[in-house]
N, C-alpha and C positions, 0 to 999 in steps of 0.2 A: 395619682391619675396621670400627672405629667410624666412620671417615670415610665409608666406602662405605655404611654403614647410614643415616647422616644424608642422604647424597646421594639414596638410593633413596626415603626418606621425603619429601624435598623435592619430588622429581619426581612422586611419587604425589599429593601435595597439589596441585601445579600442575595435574596431569591432572584431578583432581576439580573444581578451580575452573574450569578451562577448559570442562569438560563442562557444568557448571551455567550458565556464561555463554552457551554456544552455544545452549542451549535456553530462554533467558530472552527475554521480550518485547523487552528493550533490544537484545539481539543480533540478533533478527529485524529490528528497525527499522534497525539499522546495516547489516546485510547487504543489505536491500532499498532503502535510501535514502541511503546515504553517511554514516551517523552523525549527529553533532550540528553539523556544519559549516554546514548550511543549514537554514532553517525552512520549515514548511508554511504555505501561505497560503490553501488551500482552492480547490476547483474553480471557484468563481465568479470568481476572479481570472483564470482562463484564458478564461473566457467572453467577456471583452471583445475579445479578438483572434481567438478561435476559435469564434464563435457556432454555426456549422453543426456542428462537431465536438462542441461541448458539448451541443447539443440532441439529437443522436443518441445520445451517451453517456447522457444523462438517461433514456433509454427502455430501457437495458440492465439485465440482472440485477445487474451490478456496481454500478451507481448505486443500486440498491434493496436492496443486500445487508444493510444494517442493519435494514431493515424485516422481513426474514425471521426475525430473532432475537426478535421480539415475540410474545407469546402469541397463539395462534390464526392466525398467519401461516405460510404454506407448510406447512400441517398435513399434507397428503398426503405430501410429501417427508420431513418429520420422522418420520412414522409408518413410512414405508418403511425408513428407516435407523436405527430404534430410538431416536429422540429423542422427548421428551415435547412434543406440540403445545401443551399448556397452560402450559408452563414459560416464564418470562421469561429469555432468554439474553443480554439486552442488557448485563449486567454480568459475563458470563462471559469472563474474559481469554483462554481458549483459543479462543473464537469471535471475539472482537473483533479479534485481530491480522489477520484476513482479511476482516472485515465492515465495517471503518472504515479511515480513512486515517492512517497514521503512529502507530498504537498502540505504546506503549513508547518512542517518541521524545520528546525533551524538548518539542518544539513540536507534536507530533501529538495525536491524539485522546486525551482522558482522560475517565474516567467523571465526569460533573459532579455536584456537589451540587445537588439540585433547588431548594434555596433560593437558590442563587447564579445569578441571571439572566444575568450576563455569561458565566459558565462554561457554562451551558446553551446560550446563543447561539453561543458559540465551538465547542462540541462539535457542534452542528447542522451547521456548515459542513464538518465532517470525517466526517460519517456516510456510510456506503457506501464502496465501493472507488473512490476518486476518481482524477482525472488524475494526481495525485502518487504514487499507489500504484504506478503503472507508470513514470512519468517522473521521479520523485525530487522532493524538496521544492523549491519554486520561488521562494524568497525572492530569490535572485540572478538566475537566468536569466529570470524573468518581467520584471524591471526592464530587463535588457538587451534582451529581445525587444520591449518597449514602445518603447524608444528606437529600435530598428531600424524598427519600424512607423511611428513618427512621422517619422523622417528619410528613410524610403524608400530607405535604402542597402542594397547587396547585402551578404550575410554568408555565412559558412560555418558549418555546424552545430558544428564543433569549438569555435567561440567560445562556444557555449552549453554544450557538454560541460565546458568549463573552469570553468564556474560552477554546476555541479550537475545539469545535465540528464543523465538516465541514458540510456546507449546501450541501445536496445531489443534484447532477445533472449529466449529462452524462460524464462530464470531470473526475469524480471520476473513471470511467471505461476506458475511451478512452486513458488514460495515457499508458495503456497496450494493450487494444484491438484496435490496429490500424495496418496500413500497414507496420510498422517497425518490427512487430512480425514475426518470422520465420514460424509460423503456420497460418499466415493470409491467408484467403481464400476470394478472390474478389467476389465469387459467394454467399458468406454467410456473408455479411457485418453485423457488430455488431449492434444489435437492443437494445438500452438502455431500452425502455419501456417494452419490452418482458423480457429481462434479469433480470431487477430489481424485477420482480415478480416470476421468475422461477429459477434463478441461484444464488441467494444470500442467503436468509434464509426466514423462515416463518415471516409473519408480523402480529403484534397484536397491537391494540390501547393501548397507554400508559394512564392509568386511571387518573393520576394526572395532565396530560398536558392540558393546556388551549389553545384554538385557538387564 
């Protein structure tokens, strides 16, 4: 009887711990970006090889997501969903996980000390929902892709998947576009197929990629 009680208590504690982990910023980062195995490098690192895609992304709501957290920004939408248009949400962790890149991840966005110029500069590179929010932290696959571009050799995408590139599916978006969002609208449910064509960036075939 005593043994059974100890087992039940242990399982209960594990369950509580797991629940706390699953809803933490770190868990969010690991779920969406593969944990701490790879590091975030910022969208400008993608710009060098994907200029057209980068420029079109820079005009999207995703790229400007951090700006909407600032006081006075997106006032109409905030008022509509019961948020305070005058409030500064740029340090609100529940907002940051979807309005910046890699929040909760060791190399992702962290709230900078205004007096630390290096930290402020680093944070700036990860503001908004950047390339790596969807494609995963690029420290390894960006290096491989640059080598591919330089050598002009053919490659298969599996080579990049092996070093951290995320396979794209709806879960890359639904981590944020779900009913936990304060601006979720039941009448306008998230449409992945539509959004990946209209709300992300321009799409162009990669000349060296083999099927």
